[in-house]
N, C-alpha and C positions, 0 to 999 in steps of 0.2 A: 504493500500500500504505499510506502515511502514512494517509491518511484514514481506513482500516479501523482502525487501530491507535487513533486518535483517538475512532472509535466506540465501539470495545472499552471505554475508557476512561470514556466518557460513559455507556455502559449498566453499567459497575460501579459508578460513582458513584451512578446512580439505584439500584441494588441496594442499595447501602448506605445510601442515604436512605430508602429503603422499609424495610429491616431495622430503622433507628431509629426510624419513625414505629410499626413493629410493637412495637417494645419499649416505647415511650411508650404505646400503646395497653393493652399487657398491663399496665404498671404502673398505668395508669388503672383498669383492672377490678379489680387488687389492691387500690387505694386504695376503690374502691366497695365492695367486698366487706368490708374492715374496718370503714367507715363503718356498713355494714348491721350487722356483727357487734356494734359498740360501740352503735348504737341498741338493738338487742334486748336486750343486756346491762342498759342502762339502763331500759328498760322492765321487765324483769325485776325489777330491784333496785326500782322503782317500786310495782311489785306485792307484792314482800316488804314494803317500808315499809309499804304500806296494810293487807296482812292483819296485821302485828305491831301495828299502830295500833287496828285493829279488837279485836284480842284483848286488848290493855291496856284497851280501853275496857270490855269485857265483865268484865274480872277485875276492873276497879275498881267496876262495877257491881254485881258479886255480894259484893264484900268490904263494901261500905257498910251 
């Protein structure tokens, strides 16, 4: 019976290890999502800056 208990403990340890790996995977996915969102935000900001620059150039062209 003693060997059975040891098996149960090692099975439980493996389960805990798998839970840790699942948690790490979840955290990695969240990080990737955050990076993608940051990248999208930066692209949007760049687009807005370009539009503002074009508007400024147009305004300067018409005020000359």
